[in-house]
Structure formats: structure tokens, C-alpha cells
C-alpha positions in Angstrom: 61.7 -19.6 4.3 63.9 -19.9 7.3 66.4 -23.7 7.7 67.4 -25.2 10.3 67.2 -29.1 11.2 63.9 -29.1 11.6 62.6 -27.0 8.1 62.2 -28.8 5.3 62.9 -27.2 1.9 60.6 -25.7 -0.5 61.5 -28.1 -2.8 60.5 -31.4 -0.5 57.2 -29.3 0.7 56.2 -29.0 -3.3 57.2 -32.5 -3.9 54.6 -33.9 -1.3 51.4 -31.8 -2.6 52.5 -32.9 -6.3 52.5 -36.9 -4.9 48.9 -36.3 -4.2 47.8 -34.0 -7.3 49.9 -36.6 -9.8 49.1 -39.8 -7.7 53.1 -40.4 -7.2 55.0 -41.5 -4.4 57.5 -38.7 -2.8 60.8 -38.8 -3.2 62.6 -41.5 -1.5 63.8 -40.7 2.5 60.9 -38.2 2.8 58.6 -39.1 5.9 55.4 -38.2 6.8 51.7 -39.6 7.8 48.6 -39.0 6.7 45.9 -37.8 8.9 42.2 -37.9 8.0 40.7 -35.0 9.6 36.6 -34.9 9.9 34.4 -32.8 7.5 33.4 -30.4 10.8 37.0 -29.4 11.2 36.3 -26.9 9.1 38.9 -24.2 10.2 42.5 -23.5 9.0 44.3 -24.7 12.1 46.4 -28.1 12.8 44.1 -30.6 14.4 43.5 -29.7 18.1 46.5 -32.2 19.6 49.9 -32.3 20.5 51.4 -34.2 17.5 55.2 -35.4 18.3 57.5 -33.4 15.9 57.4 -34.9 12.1 55.9 -34.0 8.7 51.7 -34.6 8.7 49.8 -34.2 5.7 45.7 -33.6 7.1 43.5 -34.6 4.5 39.9 -33.0 4.9 37.8 -35.8 5.2 34.5 -34.3 3.4 33.0 -36.7 1.3 33.2 -40.8 0.9 35.8 -40.5 -1.5 38.4 -39.0 0.3 40.8 -41.7 0.3 40.6 -41.8 -3.3 43.2 -38.6 -3.0 45.4 -40.7 -1.5 47.6 -42.7 -4.0 47.7 -46.5 -3.4 51.3 -46.4 -2.6 51.0 -44.2 0.4 47.5 -45.4 2.0 49.3 -47.8 4.7 50.5 -44.1 6.5 46.7 -43.0 6.5 45.5 -42.5 10.0 42.4 -40.5 11.8 42.2 -38.0 14.1 40.5 -40.4 16.5 43.7 -43.0 16.7 45.8 -40.2 18.2 43.0 -39.6 20.6 45.5 -40.3 23.9 47.9 -37.1 22.8 47.3 -33.9 24.8 44.8 -31.4 23.7 46.4 -28.3 22.2 44.5 -25.4 20.5 46.3 -23.7 17.6 47.0 -20.1 16.8 47.7 -19.4 13.0 50.1 -16.5 11.8 49.8 -15.0 9.0 50.3 -16.3 5.5 53.7 -15.6 4.0 53.6 -16.9 -0.1 55.8 -18.2 -2.4 54.9 -19.2 -5.7 52.2 -21.6 -5.4 52.4 -22.9 -1.3 51.5 -20.5 1.7 53.1 -21.0 4.9 52.2 -20.0 8.2 53.6 -20.2 11.8 51.2 -22.0 14.1 51.8 -21.6 17.6 49.8 -22.9 21.2 46.9 -20.4 22.4 48.0 -18.8 25.5 45.8 -20.5 28.4 46.2 -20.2 32.1 48.1 -23.2 32.9 51.5 -24.3 31.9 51.9 -27.8 29.8 53.7 -29.7 27.7 52.8 -28.6 24.6 54.1 -25.0 25.4 57.1 -25.2 23.6 55.3 -26.9 20.1 55.5 -24.9 16.9 54.8 -25.8 13.3 54.3 -24.6 10.0 51.4 -25.2 8.0 51.5 -24.7 4.4 48.5 -25.2 2.0 48.7 -24.6 -2.3 47.3 -22.2 -4.3 45.1 -22.7 -7.6 47.7 -20.8 -9.4 50.5 -18.4 -8.7 48.2 -15.1 -9.1 47.5 -12.6 -6.3 44.1 -13.5 -5.1 44.4 -17.6 -6.1 42.0 -19.9 -4.0 43.7 -21.7 -1.5 42.8 -25.9 -1.4 42.4 -26.8 2.1 41.3 -30.4 1.4 45.4 -31.0 1.6 47.7 -29.6 4.6 51.3 -30.3 5.0 52.0 -29.2 9.0 56.1 -29.8 10.2 55.4 -29.7 14.1 58.9 -29.2 15.9 59.6 -28.2 19.4 60.7 -24.1 19.3 63.3 -24.5 22.2 65.5 -26.7 20.5 65.3 -25.0 17.1 63.7 -22.0 17.1 67.3 -20.1 17.7 69.4 -22.4 14.9 67.6 -21.2 11.9 70.4 -21.6 9.3 70.4 -21.5 5.3 71.1 -25.2 5.7 69.3 -27.4 3.2 66.7 -29.9 4.3 68.1 -33.2 5.9 66.1 -36.4 4.5 66.4 -39.8 5.9 68.5 -42.6 3.8 
């Protein structure tokens, strides 16, 4: 996986997914927001808005019990898609998948449109987890992790650095 100041490590990605699966808090300093996505948003793509740079856990709220998969200690991080209405609209194009163990990562870029806009330099990595490490394993689209970043600041600066957590 590419590394750089904007990239989190595979260990951090796994830690975030496991805090939901095992109802635990994430490691200290690993900051992210949780966005509840309506069931009608059935595709894999990130939400159609220009999010600020950062980490977001997307939870598809396809049932009345969707909040129950969020550990109680993280419920203060939950927002809904409607709370981000003031952000610019962006349509995402999802790239091919790269599997590493149970994690699947894709690079997402804004779709090309006829006019230039502020979201043109945004990119994001989107991760999902599979049920096993075996080939053909099913991906869980209920919980997705995205990391939004500006490509103009970081695309050319990939290095072999480990991720940096806030302290």
C-alpha cells in the first residue's frame, strides 16, 4: 500500500474495522468521524459530497438497528449525510480493488465534468473488509472506511513512512 503523510497504515485500517466488530474503542490518537448513509445509497462509492480531508467510517443505515453496530463509546462521532448538505456535490469514480488479507482498498477520484471545481484535486482511499482471506470472499459494504486527501499536496510524496497518529 502506498505510504505518505496522508496514508494510514494497514494496521490502523484494521484497528478501525475491529473496533466496530468487537465493540471497542480505537487506538489512542486514531481520529475519525462516522457518517450514517441512507439505504438508498446502495453503491460502493463514497457519499456524493466533497468531504474535508480526514478519515470517515461510512455505515449504511439499512435498518432500524444500524446504530447498534457503533460502539457506545463512539456514538458521539456519528453524523448523518444530511448534516453535510452545505458541502459541494461531487460524483466519485471508484477504481479497481487491491486485496491485502481481509482488507480491500480502492482509489476513488472525482468524475470528470465539463467545468472545473474545488473538488478536482480531492482523492480518497476506500476500504472494505471481507468475511475471509480466501479468494472470492464476500465484501461487507455495511461498514466502509474512507480517507479523503488533496492529491495536489500528497500524490507525488508517497514514501515508505508509517502512519502518523495525533497524540
